[in-house]
KOLBA-905951 format. One record per atom (N, C-alpha, C): x, y, z; residue in one letter. Coordinates in steps of 0.1 Angstrom, whole numbers, plus 2048, in hexadecimal, padded with zeros to 3 digits. Example, Ala and Ser with C-alpha at 12.3 -4.5 7.8 and 13.67 -1.06 7.14 Angstrom:
2
8847C784EA 87B7D384EA 8847DF84EA 8807EA847S 8897F5847S 88180084FS 
//
This chain:
346
90839FD7AM 904397D85M 8FC38AD81M 8F438CD76K 8EC380D71K 8F5376D6BK 902379D68K 90B370D62K 912367D6CK 91136AD78I 918363D83I 913354D83I 906353D83G 900345D84G 90533DD78G 905343D6CG 90A33CD60G 918338D61G 920341D66I 92F33DD68I 931332D71I 929332D7CL 92A327D86L 92631AD7FL 91B31AD78L 91630ED71L 920309D67L 926312D60M 93130ED56M 93C307D5DM 94030DD69A 94B307D70A 9482F9D75A 93B2F7D7AM 9372EAD7FM 9382E0D73M 9332E4D67C 9332DBD5CC 9412D7D58C 94A2E1D59A 9582DFD56A 95E2D4D5FA 95B2D6D6CL 9602CCD76L 95A2BED73L 94D2BED70M 9472B1D6DM 94D2AAD61M 9502B2D57L 9562ACD4BL 9642A7D4DL 96B2AFD56G 9792ABD59G 97929ED61G 96F29CD69A 96F290D72A 96A284D6AA 960286D61C 95A27AD5AC 962276D4EC 967280D47G 96F27ED3BG 967278D30G 96E273D26G 96726DD1AG 96A25ED1AG 970259D0FV 97224BD0DV 97E247D16V 97C23CD1EA 987238D27A 993233D1FA 99F236D25D 9AB232D1ED 9B3228D28D 9BF224D24N 9C621AD2BN 9D1220D33N 9CF22CD39K 9DA232D41K 9DA22AD4EK 9E622AD55P 9E7224D62P 9DE22BD6CP 9DA223D76A 9D1229D80A 9D6235D87A 9E3236D8AN 9E8242D91N 9E824ED87N 9E924CD7AA 9E9257D71A 9DB25DD70A 9D1254D70N 9C3258D71N 9C0260D7DN 9C525BD88A 9C3262D95A 9C9270D95A 9D5271D8FN 9DB27ED8EN 9D3288D85N 9CE282D7AT 9C628AD71T 9B928FD78T 9B2286D7FN 9A628AD86N 9A9294D91N 9B4293D98A 9B829CDA2A 9BA2AAD9DA 9C12ABD91N 9C42B7D8BN 9B72BED86N 9AE2B5D81A 9A12BBD7BA 9992C1D86A 99A2BBD92S 9912C0D9DS 9972CCDA4S 9A32D1DA1K 9A92DCDA7K 9A02E9DA3K 99D2F2DADP 9952FDDAAP 99C307DA1P 99530CD97V 99B316D8EV 991322D8DV 99632ED8EA 98D33AD8DA 98733BD7FA 97A33DD7FA 97333FD73A 97834CD6CA 97734DD5FA 97B359D58A 972364D5DA 977370D61P 96F37AD66P 967382D5CP 95C388D60T 954391D57T 95339ED5FT 94F3A9D58A 94C3B6D5EA 9423B5D69A 9373ACD66D 92D3ABD70D 9323A4D7DD 93B39AD7BT 941393D86T 94839DD8FT 9513A5D89F 9593AED91F 9513B9D97F 9473BED8FL 93E3C9D95L 9373C4DA1L 9323B8DA1D 92B3B2DACD 9343B2DB8D 9403ADDB6M 94A3ACDC1M 94D3BADC7M 94E3C4DBEE 9513D2DC2E 9453D7DCBE 9393D4DC6R 92D3D9DCDR 92D3D3DDBR 9303C6DDCK 9303BFDE9K 93B3C5DF3K 9463C8DEDA 9513CEDF4A 94D3DCDF9A 9473E4DF1Q 9423F1DF5Q 9383F0E00Q 92F3E7E00D 9253E5E0BD 92C3E1E17D 9363D8E16A 93D3D3E22A 9453DEE28A 94B3E7E20Y 9533F2E26Y 94A3FBE2EY 93E3FEE29A 934407E2FA 930401E3DA 9313F4E3EK 92E3EDE4BK 93A3EBE54K 9463EFE4FA 9523EDE56A 9553DEE58A 9513D6E4ED 9523C7E4FD 9603C3E4BD 9693C4E54G 9773C0E51G 9783B1E4EG 9703A9E54A 97039AE52A 96E397E43A 96539FE3CY 96239CE2EY 96F39EE26Y 9773A8E2AF 9833ABE22F 98F3A1E25F 98D399E30E 99838FE32E 998385E27E 98D382E21T 98D378E16T 98D37FE09T 98738BE08M 987392DFBM 995397DF6M 99D39BE00L 9AA3A0DFDL 9B4395DFBL 9BD397DF1S 9C938EDEFS 9D2390DFBS 9DA386DFED 9E4387E08D 9EF391E04D 9EF394DF7K 9F939EDF2K 9F33ACDF0K 9E73AEDF6A 9E13BBDF4A 9E83C6DFAA 9E93D1DF3V 9EF3DDDF7V 9E63E9DF5V 9E53F3DFEM 9DE3FFDFCM 9E940ADFDM 9E8413DF3S 9F241EDF3S 9EB42CDF6S 9F2434DFEM 9ED441E01M 9F944AE01M 9FB450DF5N A08458DF3N A1344EDF5N A1D452DFEK A28449E00K A2643EE0AK A1B43FE11D A18434E1BD A10429E14D A1341DE1AR A0C411E14R A08408E20R 9FD401E1EM 9F73F8E28M 9F73EAE22M 9FA3E0E2AD 9F83D2E25D 9EA3CDE29D 9E73C1E26K 9DA3BCE28K 9D53BEE36K 9DD3BBE40A 9D93BCE4EA 9D53CBE51A 9DD3D4E4CG 9DB3E2E4FG 9CE3E7E48G 9CB3E2E3CI 9BF3E6E35I 9B33E1E3DI 9B33D5E41V 9A83CFE49V 9A53D7E56V 9B03DAE5DT 9AF3E2E69T 9A93F0E66T 9AD3F6E5BM 9A7403E58M 998402E55M 9953F7E4DI 9863F6E4AI 97E3F4E56I 9833EDE60K 97B3EAE6CK 9783F7E74K 980402E71S 97E40FE78S 975418E6FS 970413E64A 96841CE5BA 95A41FE61A 95542BE5FK 94842EE64K 941435E58K 935430E54C 92D435E49C 91F436E4EC 918440E47E 909441E4AE 902445E3EE 8F643FE3CG 8ED443E31G 8F343FE24G 8FB435E23T 902432E16T 8F942AE0DT 8FA42CE00E 8F4425DF6E 8FE422DEAE 900416DE7T 90A412DDDT 905414DCFT 90D41BDC7K 90941DDB9K 91641DDB1K 918411DA9L 92340FDA1L 91F40ED92L 927413D89S 923412D7BS 930413D72S 92E413D65E 938415D5BE 94440BD5EE 9413FED5FP 94C3F5D61P 9563F3D55P 9633F3D57Q 96D3F1D4DQ 9773E6D51Q 9793DCD49M 9833D2D4CM 98F3D3D43M 99B3D2D4AS 9A73D2D42S 9AF3C5D46S 9B13BCD3DK 9B83B0D40K 9C73B2D40K 9CE3AFD4BI 9DC3B1D4CI 9E33A3D48I 9DE399D4DN 9E138BD49N 9D6382D4EN 9D7375D4CD 9CC36CD50D 9C936CD5FD 9D3370D67D 9D1370D75D 9D037ED7BD 9CF388D73T 9CF396D78T 9C639FD70T 9BD3A6D76Y 9B53AFD6EY 9B43BDD76Y 9B43C8D6EA 9B13D5D74A 9A23D8D71A 99A3DAD7BF 98C3DDD79F 9893EBD7EF 9823F3D76T 980401D79T 971404D77T 96C40DD7FY 95D410D7FY 95B41ED85Y 94F423D83K 94B430D89K 94442DD96K 948434DA1N 942432DAEN 93B43EDB2N 92D43EDB1E 925449DB5E 91D446DC1E 92343EDCAS 91C43BDD7S 91A447DDFS 90E448DE6T 90B453DEET 90B450DFDT 90B45AE05G 90C459E14G 918460E19G 91B45DE26K 927463E2CK 92F458E33K 93D45AE32C 946451E39C 95145AE40C 958454E49N 96245CE51N 96F45CE49N 96F460E3DD 97A461E34D 98146FE34D 97C478E3CG 981486E3CG 98D486E46G 994492E46P 99F494E4FP 99C491E5DP 9A4489E64G 9A1486E72G 99547DE74G 991476E69G 98546DE6AG 978475E6AG 978481E64K 96C489E63K 962482E59K 955482E5CM 94B47DE53M 949486E47M 94B481E3BV 949489E2FV 941482E25V 93A48AE1DA 931484E12A 93A47EE08A 936472E03L 93D46BDF9L 93C473DEBL 947473DE4K 947479DD7K 94846FDCCK 944472DC0P 945469DB5P 954467DB2P 95845ADB0T 966457DADT 96744DDA2T 97344DD9CR 976442D92R 97F438D9AR 97942DD9DA 980423DA5A 986418D9DA 990411DA3S 997407D9BS 99D3FDDA5S 99C3F0DA1T 9A13E5DAAT 9A93DCDA1T 9B43D7DA7I 9BC3CDDA0I 9B83BFDA6I 9B23B7D9EW 9AD3A9DA2W 9B739FD9EW 9BB396DA7V 9C438BDA4V 9BD37DDA6V 9C1373D9EK 9BB366DA0K 9C235EDABK 9BA358DB3S 9BF350DBES 9B7343DBFS 9BC338DB8G 9B532CDB8G 9A732DDB1G 99C32CDB9D 98F32CDB3D 98833ADB4D 990344DB8K 989351DBBK 99235CDB7K 98C368DB6W 993374DB3W 99437DDBFW 9A0383DC2Q 9A238BDCEQ 9A8398DCAQ 9A53A2DD2A 9AA3B0DCFA 9B83B2DD5A 9C13B7DCCA 9CF3BADD0A 9D13C8DD3A 9C93D1DCDW 9CB3E0DCEW 9BE3E6DCAW 9BB3F2DD0H 9AF3FADCDH 9B3408DCEH 9AE410DC5G 9B041FDC6G 9A4426DC0G 9A2433DC4E 99743BDBEE 99C449DBCE 99844FDB1N 99B45DDAFN 98D465DAEN 98C470DB5V 980478DB4V 97E47DDA6V 97247CDA0I 96F481D93I 96D490D93I 976497D8DM 9764A6D8EM 96E4ACD83M 9674B7D87G 9604BED7DG 9534B8D7AG 9484C0D7AA 93B4BBD77A 9364C0D69A 92F4B8D62P 92A4BCD55P 9214C8D56P 9204D0D4BA 9184DCD4CA 90A4DAD51A 9044CFD4CA 8F64CDD51A 8F54CBD60A 8FF4C4D65D 8FF4C2D73D 9014CFD7BD 90A4D7D76K 90C4E4D7DK 8FF4EDD7CK 8F74ECD71K 8EB4F3D70K 8E14EED7BK 8E14E1D7CD 8D84DBD86D 8DC4DFD94D 8E94E0D97E 8EE4E4DA4E 8EA4F2DA7E 8EA4FBD9DK 8E7509D9FK 8D850ADA2K 8D0502D9BA 8C1503D9DA 8BE4FEDABA 8C54F3DB0A 8C34EEDBDA 8C74F8DC8A 8D2500DC5E 8D650ADCEE 8CC515DCFE 8C6519DC4T 8BC524DC4T 8B0520DCBT 8AB513DC9K 8A050EDD0K 8A250DDDFK 8AF50ADE3K 8B2509DF1K 8B2517DF8K 8B6521DF0A 8B652FDF5A 8A8534DF8A 89F52FDEFD 891534DF1D 88A52DDFCD 88F522E01S 88851AE0BS 88C51FE19S 88551BE23K 88851FE31K 894517E35K 89E51EE3BP 8AA517E3FP 8A750DE4AP 8AE501E48A 8AC4F6E52A 8B44F9E5EA 8AF4F4E6AP 8B64F6E76P 8C44F0E75P 8CE4F5E7CP 8DB4EFE7BP 8DB4E1E80P 8E34D9E79E 8E44CBE7DE 8EC4C9E89E 8E74C1E93V 8EE4BFE9FV 8F44B1E9EV 9014B0E9FT 9084A4E9FT 90C49FEADT 908494EB1K 90B48FEBEK 919489EBEK 92148EEC7A 92F48AEC8A 93047BECCA 938474EC5E 93A466EC9E 946464ED1E 94645BEDBP 952459EE3P 95D453EDAP 969458EDDK 975454ED6K 978445ED9K 97C43EECFK 980430ED1K 98F42FED2K 994426EDAD 9A2424EDBD 9A741BED1D 9A441FEC4E 9A9416EB9E 9B641CEB4E 9BF413EB2A 9CC417EADA 9CC41AE9EA 9D1425E9AK 9D1428E8BK 9DB41FE84K 9D7418E79P 9E040FE73P 9ED416E6EP 9F8410E71E A05415E6DE A08410E5FE A0F419E57P A13414E4AP A1B407E4BP A173FEE42A A1E3F1E42A A2D3F1E3FA A343E9E46K A423E8E43K A443DDE39K A403E1E2CL A413D7E21L A4F3D7E1BL A533CBE16T A603CAE10T A5F3CCE01T A663D5DFBP A653D8DEDP A6A3CCDE5P A633CADD9S A673C0DD0S A753C2DCAS A7C3B7DC7P A8A3B9DC1P A893C1DB4P A7D3C1DAEN A7C3C9DA1N A793D7DA3N A793DCDAFT A753EADB2T A7E3F4DAAT A8B3F3DABD A943FCDA4D A923FCD95D A913F0D8FA A8F3F0D80A A823F6D7CA A773F3D83L A6A3F8D80L A69408D82L A7040CD8DT A7041BD8FT A77422D84T A8241CD7FK A8A422D74K A82422D68K A7A417D65A A72416D59A A67420D5AA A61423D65H A5642CD66H A5B43BD65H A6743DD6AA A6E44AD68A A7044DD5AA A74443D52A A76444D44A A69448D3DA A5E443D42G A51446D3DG A4D455D3FG A5145BD4AW A4F469D4CW A57471D43W A6346DD40E A6C474D36E A66473D28E A60467D25A A5A466D18A A4E46FD17A A47471D22F A3B47AD22F A40488D20F A4B48CD26R A5149AD24R A5549CD15R A5A491D0FN A5F492D01N A5448ECF7N A4848BCFBK A3D487CF2K A4247BCE9K A48471CF0D A4E466CE8D A4545ACE7D A3D45BCDDA A33450CDAA A3A443CD8A A45443CD1K A4C436CCEK A5042FCDBK A55437CE5F A58430CF2F A4C429CF8F A41430CF8F A3542ACFEF A3041ECF7F A3241ECEAE A2E412CE2E A35405CE7E A42407CEBG A493FBCEFG A483F9CFEG A45403D06A A45402D15A A373FFD1BA A2D401D13V A1F3FFD18V A193F2D13V A133EAD1CA A0D3DDD18A A013DFD0EA 9FE3D5D06S 9F33D7CFCS 9E63D9D03S 9E33D2D0EN 9D73D5D16N 9DA3DFD21N 9D63EBD1FF 9DA3F6D29F 9CE3FED2DF 9CD402D3AA 9C340BD3FA 9CA415D48A 9C4421D48F 9CA42CD4FF 9BF435D56F 9C1438D63I 9B8441D6AI 9BF44ED6CI 9BA459D67D 9C2466D69D 9BE46CD76D 9C5477D7BP 9C347DD88P 9B5483D89P 9AE486D7EA 9A148CD7FA 996482D7EA 999475D7FG 98F46BD7FG 98B466D71G 99346AD67G 990466D5AG 995458D57G 98F451D4DY 993443D4AY 998443D3BY 9A343DD39V 9A943AD2CV 9AB42BD2BV 9A4425D21G 9A3416D21G 9AB40FD17G 9B3416D0FT 9BB40FD05T 9C9415D04T 9D240DCFFK 9E0412CFEK 9E141DCF4K 9DA41CCE9A 9DB427CDEA 9D6434CE4A 9CA434CEBD 9C5440CF1D 9CE446CFBD 9D543ED03A 9DE443D0DA 9EA44AD07A 9F0443CFDI 9FB449CF6I 9F7456CF0I 9EC457CE9K 9E7463CE3K 9E546ECEDK 9E046ACF9T 9DD474D04T 9EB47AD08T 9F5472D0BW A01476D10W A0A47ED06W A0847BCF9T A11480CEFT A0B48BCE6T 9FD48BCE5E 9F7494CDCE 9EC49DCE3E 9E3496CEAT 9D749DCEFT 9DA4A7CFAT 9E34A3D04M 9E74ACD0EM 9F04B7D09M 9EC4C4D0BK 9F44CFD06K 9FD4D4D12K A0A4D1D11C A134D4D1CC A1E4DED17C A224E6D21E A2D4EFD1EE A364F1D2AE A424F5D27G A4B4F8D32G A504ECD3AG A4E4E0D36I A534D4D3DI A624D3D3AI A6A4D5D44T A794D4D42T A7F4C8D4AT A774C3D54K A7C4B7D5BK A714AFD61K A734A2D62T A6A499D68T A7248FD71T A6B489D7AN A7147ED82N A66475D88N A6B469D8CF A62460D93F A6945AD9FF A6545DDABT A6C459DB7T A62451DC0T A6844DDCCE A60446DD6E A5B438DD0E A62433DC7G A5E426DC0G A5E41BDCAG A53413DC9F A52407DD2F A493FDDCBF A4F3F1DC8A A483E7DC1A A443DBDCAA A393D5DC7Q A343C9DCEQ A313BEDC3Q A363B2DC5S A333A8DBCS A263A1DBES A1E3A0DB3L A11399DB4L A1338BDAFL A1C389DA5S A2037CDA0S A2D37ED99S A33373D94P A40374D8DP A3F37DD81P A33380D7CT A32388D6FT A2A395D71T A26398D7DT A1F3A4D80T A243ABD8CT A253B8D8CE A2A3C0D97E A223CDD99E A1F3D0DA5L A193DDDA8L A243E7DABL A233F3DA5L A2D3FDDA7L A2740ADADL A2C40FDB8F A2741CDBDF A33426DBDF A2F433DBCG A3943DDBCG A3344BDB9G A3C455DB8K A38462DB6K A3F468DA9K A3646CDA0G A3B472D94G A3A481D95G A43488D8EH A43497D8EH A4749DD81H A414A8D7DA A454B0D72A A434BED75A A4C4C7D6FD A494D5D70D A414DAD64D A404E7D62G A384ECD57G A294EBD59G A224EBD4EK A144EBD4EK A0E4E1D43K A034DCD46C 9FC4D4D3CC 9ED4D8D3CC 9E84DBD30D 9DA4DFD2FD 9D74EBD37D 9E14F4D39G 9DF501D40G 9E1500D4FG 9E34F3D54Q 9E44F1D63Q 9F24EED67Q 9F74F3D72P A054F0D77P A064E2D7AP A114DCD75N A144CED79N A1A4CDD87N A1B4C1D8CG A214BFD9AG A224B0D9CG A204ADDA9D A2249FDADD A15497DAAD A1748BDA6L A0C481DA3L A10474DA9L A0846EDB2W A0B461DB8W A06456DAFW A0D44CDADT A0A442DA3T A09434DA9T 9FF42CDA4A 9FE41EDA7A 9FD418D99A A0640FD96A A07409D89A A093FAD89A A053F3D7FV A083E5D7DV A113E3D71V A1C3DCD74Y A253D8D69Y A233C9D67Y A233C5D5AV A223B7D56V A2F3B3D4EV A343A7D50K A403A3D49K A3C39CD3CK A413A1D31E A3F39BD24E A4C397D1FE A4F38AD1FG A5D386D1BG A6738AD25G A71392D22D A7A397D2BD A783A5D30D A6D3ABD2AA A6A3BAD2DA A5E3BBD36A A5F3C5D3FW A543C9D47W A4D3D5D40W A3F3D3D3FK A383DDD38K A2C3E3D41K A293F0D3FL A1F3F6D47L A113F2D42L A093EBD4BA 9FD3E6D47A 9F13EDD4DA 9F33F5D57Y 9E83FCD5EY 9EE407D66Y 9E7413D67M 9EC41DD70M 9E1426D75M 9E242BD81M 9D9435D87M 9E3440D8DM 9E144CD88E 9E8458D8EE 9DF460D96E 9E3464DA2S 9DB46CDABS 9E2478DB1S 9DA482DB3L 9DF48EDBAL 9E348BDC8L 9ED492DCEP 9F148FDDCP 9E5491DE5P 9E3488DEFM 9D9489DF9M 9DC494E03M 9D249CE07P 9D44A7E0FP 9DB4A3E1DP 9E54ABE20G 9EC4A8E2DG 9F649DE2DG 9F8497E21M A0148CE20M A0C48FE16M 
//
């Protein structure tokens, strides 16, 4: 956050230098005018982890206040939210945010991780340990917030960065120390006098229409990217590290279904081909593919992957995917991915 002022100052200096220039030359007047016009065009400053974390914190606070107007400018016009096979466009996301209800919230974000996809696109990941309650439960039920690994795809738009996609996976499993503290807290609670039952005042129902899944048009690259991702599942079944070396971009980040973060290509390939102990996998597939273009060289891909058998002693099954593919030369390569367990009731 302290770096923001420095970035703005550097940007101002850059604009001043572009306008004043150095030694005058003998270019025609219209050429100088064009040069000055180009120099004055707004350009987004190179992002930092502090910059993105500050924007994420502001977005978290705005969501808690159901401030849909804030997201009108924060979200890219190409923004998409995915919920299993359903997707919302920007208008649907803003409508949903306006119906949010939260109480007693306190924003707590940490462990920022930046992954550069290209100069105009970044994947930013962090740990969200915000507390309080929001109506995120079934049927809009108020539920306590849980620690998550959250991730946002930020895209450059002129002089600012805007969010094109956001997702969160609940961080599963507590460290041994935390479990010990929880047990002590439960013992202390048992020894204390029981509190009177909480009385919740019923609120009148609002005649707010539930946002419908957006009727988005799939990108022309949808079939090709779906096929490429399906090949990745087969490579996972076959522990084919060579395939991943060619199919994964050099800057790669991955969020697993348990909320874990893998921040390098090498670590991801090792996880998929060595670390994970799998058995009985005889078939894989990737279906429900749906791509959205962020730029001529970046695409968001959504879909459902599936494998049979077991990995690390747990039965495999469906995993919903949000991925970013980046075009390098003539090839599309996987640059970012979040895999999530199916949402209850969907």
